[in-house]
C-alpha positions as CSV (number, residue, x, y, z in Angstrom):
1,M,-21.0,-3.0,9.3
2,H,-20.6,-6.5,7.8
3,Q,-18.8,-5.0,4.8
4,V,-16.2,-3.4,6.9
5,Y,-14.2,-6.6,7.1
6,R,-14.0,-6.8,3.3
7,W,-12.7,-3.2,3.2
8,V,-10.2,-3.9,5.9
9,S,-8.9,-6.8,3.9
10,A,-8.7,-4.6,0.9
11,L,-5.9,-2.7,2.5
12,A,-3.9,-5.5,1.0
13,L,-3.6,-3.2,-1.5
14,L,-1.0,-1.7,0.1
15,N,1.6,-0.3,-1.9
16,A,4.6,-1.4,-4.1
17,A,5.9,-1.4,-7.6
18,R,4.4,-3.6,-10.3
19,V,7.5,-5.8,-10.3
20,F,6.2,-7.1,-7.0
21,A,3.2,-8.7,-8.7
22,S,5.1,-12.0,-8.9
23,S,4.9,-14.2,-5.8
24,D,5.8,-12.3,-2.6
25,P,9.5,-11.3,-2.5
26,F,9.1,-10.1,1.1
27,I,8.6,-13.4,2.7
28,D,11.2,-14.0,5.4
29,V,12.6,-10.4,5.1
30,L,11.4,-9.5,8.6
31,E,11.1,-11.5,11.9
32,P,7.7,-11.7,13.6
33,G,7.0,-8.3,15.1
34,G,9.2,-6.5,12.7
35,A,8.3,-3.4,10.6
36,A,10.0,-1.6,7.7
37,V,9.3,1.3,5.3
38,G,10.8,2.2,1.9
39,Y,10.5,3.9,-1.4
40,V,11.0,2.7,-5.0
41,F,11.3,4.1,-8.5
42,R,10.1,1.8,-11.3
43,W,10.5,1.8,-15.0
44,E,8.4,-0.4,-17.3
45,H,8.2,-1.6,-20.9
46,S,4.4,-2.0,-21.0
47,T,2.5,-4.8,-22.8
48,Y,0.1,-2.1,-24.1
49,R,0.8,-0.4,-27.4
50,G,1.1,3.3,-27.0
51,A,1.6,3.3,-23.3
52,E,3.5,6.3,-21.8
53,G,7.0,5.7,-20.5
54,G,8.7,7.4,-17.5
55,A,9.3,6.4,-13.9
56,D,6.6,5.4,-11.5
57,Q,7.2,5.8,-7.7
58,T,5.6,4.7,-4.5
59,A,6.2,4.1,-0.8
60,L,6.5,0.7,0.7
61,Y,5.1,-0.4,4.1
62,L,5.9,-3.7,5.7
63,Y,4.8,-5.4,8.9
64,E,5.4,-9.0,10.0
65,G,3.2,-10.5,12.7
66,E,3.1,-14.0,14.1
67,Y,0.2,-15.1,11.9
68,A,-0.6,-12.0,9.8
69,Y,1.5,-9.7,7.6
70,L,1.5,-6.6,5.4
71,H,4.0,-6.9,2.5
72,A,3.6,-3.8,0.3
73,T,0.7,-4.7,-1.9
74,R,-0.2,-7.9,-0.1
75,I,-1.9,-8.5,3.2
76,G,-2.5,-12.0,4.5
77,L,-2.5,-14.8,7.0
78,K,0.3,-17.4,7.3
79,F,0.5,-20.9,8.7
80,Q,4.0,-22.4,9.0
81,Q,5.2,-25.8,10.1
82,N,8.9,-26.8,9.7
83,D,9.8,-26.1,6.0
84,W,6.2,-25.8,4.8
85,R,4.2,-22.5,4.7
86,F,0.6,-21.9,3.6
87,D,-0.7,-18.3,3.0
88,A,-4.2,-16.9,2.4
89,F,-4.1,-13.3,1.2
90,I,-5.5,-10.4,-0.8
91,R,-3.2,-8.5,-3.2
92,Y,-3.4,-5.6,-5.6
93,R,-3.2,-6.5,-9.3
94,F,-1.0,-4.0,-11.2
95,E,-2.5,-4.5,-14.6
96,G,-4.6,-2.5,-16.9
97,F,-5.1,1.3,-16.9
98,N,-7.2,4.1,-15.6
99,R,-8.4,7.4,-17.2
100,D,-5.2,9.3,-16.4
101,N,-2.7,6.8,-17.8
102,R,-4.6,5.4,-20.8
103,P,-2.4,3.9,-23.6
104,E,-3.1,5.4,-27.1
105,S,-4.3,2.0,-28.4
106,T,-7.2,1.9,-25.9
107,L,-8.7,5.3,-26.4
108,N,-12.0,4.0,-27.7
109,L,-12.3,1.2,-25.3
110,P,-13.8,1.0,-21.7
111,L,-11.4,1.4,-18.8
112,R,-9.6,-1.8,-17.6
113,E,-8.6,-0.8,-14.1
114,P,-6.3,-2.7,-11.8
115,G,-8.1,-5.0,-9.4
116,Y,-7.8,-7.0,-6.3
117,D,-7.0,-10.8,-6.1
118,G,-7.8,-13.2,-3.4
119,G,-5.3,-16.0,-3.3
120,V,-3.7,-19.0,-1.5
121,S,-0.2,-20.3,-1.8
122,L,1.9,-23.2,-0.6
123,R,5.7,-23.2,-0.5
124,R,8.4,-25.4,0.8
125,K,12.0,-24.5,1.7
126,T,14.6,-27.0,0.5
127,S,18.4,-27.1,0.3
128,W,18.1,-26.3,-3.4
129,G,15.6,-23.4,-3.2
130,T,11.9,-22.7,-2.5
131,P,9.3,-24.0,-5.0
132,Y,5.7,-22.8,-4.6
133,I,2.2,-22.9,-6.1
134,E,-0.2,-20.0,-6.0
135,L,-3.9,-19.7,-7.0
136,L,-5.5,-16.3,-7.6
137,T,-9.0,-15.1,-8.4
138,D,-10.4,-11.6,-8.9
139,V,-12.4,-10.4,-5.9
140,S,-13.1,-6.8,-7.1
141,N,-15.8,-7.5,-9.6
142,G,-13.5,-6.5,-12.4
143,S,-12.2,-9.3,-14.7
144,G,-13.8,-12.1,-12.8
145,G,-10.7,-14.1,-13.9
146,S,-8.3,-16.5,-12.3
147,E,-4.7,-17.4,-12.4
148,A,-2.5,-20.4,-11.3
149,R,1.2,-20.0,-10.8
150,L,4.1,-22.4,-10.4
151,G,7.3,-20.8,-9.3
152,Y,10.8,-21.2,-7.8
153,W,12.9,-18.9,-5.6
154,N,16.5,-19.2,-4.5
155,E,18.6,-16.9,-2.3
156,W,22.3,-16.2,-2.3
157,H,24.3,-14.2,0.2
158,H,27.8,-12.7,-0.1
159,N,28.8,-10.3,2.6
160,R,26.3,-7.4,2.4
161,F,24.8,-8.5,-0.9
162,T,21.7,-10.7,-1.3
163,L,20.5,-12.0,-4.6
164,K,17.1,-13.7,-5.1
165,P,16.5,-15.2,-8.6
166,H,12.9,-16.1,-9.4
167,V,11.2,-18.0,-12.2
168,M,7.5,-18.5,-12.7
169,L,4.9,-20.0,-15.0
170,A,1.5,-18.4,-14.8
171,W,-1.7,-19.9,-16.4
172,R,-4.3,-17.2,-16.9
173,D,-7.9,-18.0,-17.9
174,E,-9.9,-16.4,-20.7
175,K,-11.8,-14.0,-18.4
176,L,-8.6,-12.5,-17.1
177,N,-6.8,-12.2,-20.4
178,N,-9.8,-10.9,-22.3
179,F,-10.7,-8.3,-19.6
180,Y,-7.3,-6.7,-20.0
181,Y,-6.4,-7.4,-23.6
182,G,-9.6,-8.1,-25.5
183,T,-11.3,-5.8,-27.9
184,P,-14.7,-5.8,-29.7
185,T,-13.0,-7.6,-32.6
186,Y,-10.6,-9.8,-30.7
187,T,-11.1,-12.3,-27.8
188,A,-8.0,-13.1,-25.8
189,G,-8.2,-16.7,-24.6
190,A,-6.4,-18.6,-21.9
191,G,-2.7,-18.8,-22.0
192,V,0.6,-19.3,-20.1
193,D,3.0,-16.4,-19.3
194,V,6.7,-17.0,-18.4
195,Q,8.5,-14.7,-16.0
196,A,12.1,-14.5,-14.8
197,A,13.3,-12.0,-12.2
198,L,16.4,-11.1,-10.2
199,Y,15.9,-9.2,-6.9
200,A,18.9,-7.8,-5.1
201,S,19.6,-5.9,-1.9
202,Y,22.7,-4.3,-0.4
203,A,22.9,-3.6,3.3
204,L,24.4,-0.2,3.9
205,N,24.2,-0.9,7.7
206,E,21.9,-2.9,9.9
207,R,18.9,-0.7,9.1
208,W,19.3,0.8,5.7
209,N,19.2,-1.3,2.5
210,I,19.3,-0.5,-1.2
211,I,16.9,-2.7,-3.1
212,G,16.4,-3.3,-6.8
213,A,15.2,-5.8,-9.4
214,I,15.0,-6.6,-13.1
215,T,12.0,-8.6,-14.4
216,A,11.3,-10.0,-17.9
217,T,7.9,-11.5,-18.8
218,R,7.0,-13.3,-22.0
219,R,3.3,-13.0,-22.5
220,S,1.2,-15.8,-24.0
221,S,0.3,-15.7,-27.7
222,E,-3.3,-14.9,-26.8
223,I,-2.1,-11.6,-25.3
224,A,0.6,-10.9,-27.8
225,S,-1.9,-11.2,-30.7
226,S,-4.2,-8.5,-29.2
227,P,-4.4,-5.4,-31.4
228,I,-3.8,-3.3,-28.2
229,A,-0.6,-5.2,-27.3
230,T,3.0,-4.5,-28.5
231,G,3.9,-8.1,-28.6
232,S,4.9,-10.8,-26.1
233,A,7.8,-9.0,-24.3
234,Q,7.3,-7.0,-21.1
235,G,10.1,-5.7,-18.8
236,D,10.3,-4.0,-15.5
237,A,13.1,-2.6,-13.3
238,F,13.1,-0.8,-10.0
239,I,15.5,0.7,-7.5
240,G,14.9,2.1,-4.1
241,F,15.6,1.8,-0.4
242,L,14.2,0.0,2.6
243,Y,14.6,1.1,6.2
244,D,14.2,-1.8,8.7
245,F,12.9,-0.8,12.1
246,Q,13.6,-4.2,13.6
247,P,17.1,-3.5,15.1
248,A,15.7,-0.4,16.7
249,Q,12.6,-2.4,17.9
250,Q,14.9,-4.9,19.6
251,R,17.2,-2.2,21.0
252,W,14.7,0.4,22.1
253,A,11.6,-1.7,22.7
254,P,9.1,-0.1,25.1
255,A,8.9,-1.6,28.6
256,S,5.2,-2.5,27.9
257,K,3.0,-2.5,24.8
258,P,-0.5,-1.4,26.0
259,L,-3.3,-1.1,23.5
260,I,-3.6,2.5,22.2
261,V,-7.1,3.7,21.2
262,K,-7.8,7.1,19.6
263,F,-11.1,8.7,18.7
264,L,-11.4,11.7,16.4
265,Y,-13.9,13.9,14.8
266,G,-13.0,16.1,11.8
267,Q,-14.4,18.7,9.4
268,S,-13.5,19.0,5.7
269,S,-11.0,21.7,4.8
270,D,-9.7,23.0,1.5
271,C,-6.4,23.9,3.1
272,N,-3.6,21.6,2.1
273,V,-1.9,19.5,4.8
274,A,1.3,21.5,4.9
275,Q,-0.6,24.8,5.3
276,T,-2.5,23.3,8.3
277,V,0.6,22.1,10.0
278,E,2.2,25.5,9.6
279,L,-1.1,27.1,11.0
280,S,-1.2,29.3,7.9
281,C,-4.6,27.9,6.9
282,T,-7.1,26.2,9.3
283,S,-10.5,27.0,7.9
284,T,-13.2,24.3,7.6
285,H,-16.4,23.8,5.6
286,T,-15.4,26.4,3.0
287,V,-16.1,24.2,0.0
288,D,-18.4,21.5,1.4
289,N,-19.7,20.6,4.9
290,T,-18.7,17.0,5.1
291,N,-17.3,15.4,8.3
292,V,-15.5,12.3,9.5
293,A,-15.4,10.3,12.7
294,A,-12.8,7.6,13.3
295,V,-11.2,5.2,15.7
296,H,-7.5,4.2,15.5
297,V,-6.2,1.2,17.4
298,G,-2.5,0.4,17.7
299,R,0.6,-0.4,19.8
300,K,3.9,1.3,20.5
301,L,6.8,-0.3,18.6
302,I,9.8,1.8,19.6
303,E,10.4,4.1,22.6
304,N,13.2,6.8,22.8
305,A,15.0,5.5,19.7
306,G,18.8,6.0,20.0
307,G,18.4,8.0,23.1
308,W,16.4,10.6,21.2
309,P,12.8,11.7,22.2
310,V,11.3,9.7,19.3
311,D,8.7,7.0,19.6
312,L,7.1,4.9,16.9
313,A,3.7,3.2,16.8
314,G,1.7,1.2,14.3
315,F,-2.1,1.7,13.8
316,L,-5.2,0.3,12.1
317,G,-8.1,2.7,11.7
318,L,-11.7,2.7,10.7
319,Q,-13.3,6.0,9.6
320,R,-16.9,7.0,8.8
321,H,-17.5,9.7,6.3
322,F,-20.6,11.8,6.7
323,E,-21.6,13.2,3.2
324,Q,-24.6,15.3,4.4
325,T,-26.6,16.2,1.3
326,Y,-23.9,15.2,-1.3
327,G,-24.5,11.4,-1.2
328,N,-24.5,8.3,1.0
329,D,-22.3,8.0,4.0
330,Y,-19.5,5.5,3.7
331,W,-16.5,3.8,5.4
332,S,-12.8,3.9,4.9
333,V,-10.0,2.0,6.5
334,M,-6.3,2.8,7.0
335,A,-3.0,1.2,8.2
336,F,-0.1,3.4,9.1
337,F,3.0,3.9,11.1
338,K,3.3,7.1,13.3
339,A,6.4,8.7,14.7
340,Y,6.3,11.1,17.7
341,W,8.7,13.8,18.9
342,T,8.1,14.0,22.6
343,K,10.5,16.6,24.1
344,F,9.9,20.4,24.1
345,P,11.3,23.3,26.2
346,W,8.0,23.6,28.2
347,D,7.9,20.0,29.4
348,N,8.2,21.0,33.0
349,Y,4.9,22.8,32.7
350,L,3.0,20.9,30.0
351,H,3.8,17.6,28.3
352,T,3.1,17.8,24.6
353,R,4.1,15.8,21.5
354,F,4.1,16.2,17.7
355,G,3.2,13.1,15.6
356,F,3.4,12.3,11.9
357,G,1.7,9.2,10.5
358,S,2.1,7.7,7.0
359,G,0.5,4.7,5.5
360,L,-2.4,3.6,3.3
361,S,-6.1,4.3,3.1
362,Y,-8.8,2.4,1.3
363,S,-12.2,4.0,0.8
364,E,-15.5,2.2,0.1
365,Q,-16.5,5.0,-2.3
366,I,-15.3,8.5,-3.4
367,G,-16.7,11.3,-1.4
368,Q,-17.6,14.9,-2.3
369,M,-14.3,16.4,-1.2
370,E,-12.1,14.2,-3.4
371,S,-14.5,14.3,-6.3
372,H,-14.4,18.1,-6.3
373,D,-10.7,18.3,-5.8
374,Q,-10.0,15.9,-8.7
375,G,-12.7,17.4,-10.9
376,R,-11.1,20.8,-10.9
377,R,-7.9,19.2,-12.1
378,D,-9.8,17.1,-14.7
379,R,-8.4,13.9,-13.2
380,G,-9.9,10.6,-12.1
381,T,-10.4,9.4,-8.5
382,W,-9.0,6.3,-6.8
383,K,-10.1,4.3,-3.7
384,L,-6.6,3.4,-2.5
385,L,-4.5,6.4,-1.6
386,N,-1.6,7.4,0.6
387,Y,-2.6,8.4,4.1
388,L,-1.0,11.1,6.3
389,D,-1.8,11.9,9.9
390,P,0.1,14.9,11.4
391,S,-1.1,15.8,14.9
392,F,-0.2,17.8,18.0
393,D,-1.3,16.4,21.4
394,V,-1.4,17.6,25.0
395,R,-1.2,15.0,27.8
396,V,-4.1,15.4,30.3
397,A,-3.5,12.2,32.3
398,R,-0.8,9.5,32.5
399,D,-1.5,7.8,29.2
400,T,-4.3,10.1,27.9
401,Y,-3.9,12.9,25.3
402,V,-6.2,15.4,23.7
403,G,-5.1,16.9,20.4
404,V,-5.7,18.3,16.9
405,G,-4.6,16.9,13.6
406,V,-5.3,16.3,9.9
407,S,-6.7,13.2,8.3
408,H,-5.3,13.3,4.8
409,R,-5.7,11.1,1.7
410,S,-3.9,11.8,-1.5
411,G,-1.9,10.4,-4.4
412,E,1.8,11.1,-4.7
413,F,1.4,14.2,-7.0
414,G,0.1,12.0,-9.8
415,K,3.4,10.0,-9.9
416,S,2.2,6.7,-8.5
417,E,0.3,4.1,-10.5
418,L,-0.6,2.4,-7.2
419,Y,-2.6,5.5,-6.3
420,G,-4.3,5.7,-9.7
421,N,-2.1,8.7,-10.7
422,V,-4.2,10.9,-8.5
423,N,-2.9,14.4,-7.9
424,G,-4.7,15.8,-4.8
425,G,-7.2,14.3,-2.3
426,S,-8.9,15.3,0.9
427,N,-8.2,16.9,4.2
428,F,-10.2,16.8,7.4
429,I,-9.0,18.9,10.4
430,Y,-9.9,17.0,13.5
431,V,-9.9,17.0,17.3
432,S,-9.1,13.8,19.2
433,I,-8.7,12.0,22.5
434,E,-6.3,9.1,22.9
435,T,-5.6,6.7,25.8
436,A,-3.8,3.4,26.4
437,F,-5.0,0.3,28.2
């Protein structure tokens, strides 16, 4: 169990486009207690020679607590006093490649997969902008490298427009550069990268925002001289939207926020999640006989939004996977938002609700079900995937429900680099009991 805390932290690896790899652009976007979701499409001119083009896409999940936060691909703790702020965090490093998006120049080389960085940062707000320093080191047993950053943010507002220019110097040590850009005949030493970016947002109304950015990076000569690199120039751009729950949270906050605890037990199913929700396929243990047991802990964020019978809650979950004879049992963790529709024609006789959760899941290892599903597609596996949790519940006491649902992990149809370009995943049909304290 002592390793569970490491895996919970690894949920930092919570989703966003590579352009967010610079120091956190989501600081100060939400007030404490606020939540938001979004979706972005990203285009990249890669540093790797022979890398495929095309758009990458991924969902964004944001939550801002008093002392802890989830900002897309970063999860951390924050300590603030006046204009100073200190952060300790874990973040996903969007660099390298996996077996399903390998550049042509790397075909005969070992995989250099994205990793996880542990980091600390210190920033200070001033009248002329926000300078910061940031220290990162690999914590995923990948590169073993480190990086030191010195950067500057500013922010300009004009009516509904917000512009955030950003510049950064990043010193990368030899371990980091050589892991991602070295070859048997070339060692990439330490060097300094230079990056400039412009982030922008436009508020369509108090909740909906269009977001976008353009980023240009000049790689150090140590990277540019690598035989697998195209040169020193790298560029990124993205566009998407962000939906801010905060106005709704303030307007339709629940009268109380008791702790919600849910226990579930599920069995593997080769039915896809849509088929199960439609009740057109509900079979279990047809391909393997693996099972899961989980506990979800959360709080309600919104109640009866806009006068509609819609509630929203946020959850953290811990799930145990029972692999039977296929391998060792293991843990996974998840963080997700869940919306509920609570009104049906039969409410006078029986109170029911339909829920749909969406977020992120990080797994300690890859189980039999996902290995089989990806193997039949001849694709690789990935520990960080999107998480879905549709369910149907019946109230049996004041704040107690029994229900059925699906615990689902998958990539976004092979279109998301964050999820390892995975197309497929796993489904466990479960029964559950939930109550509030």
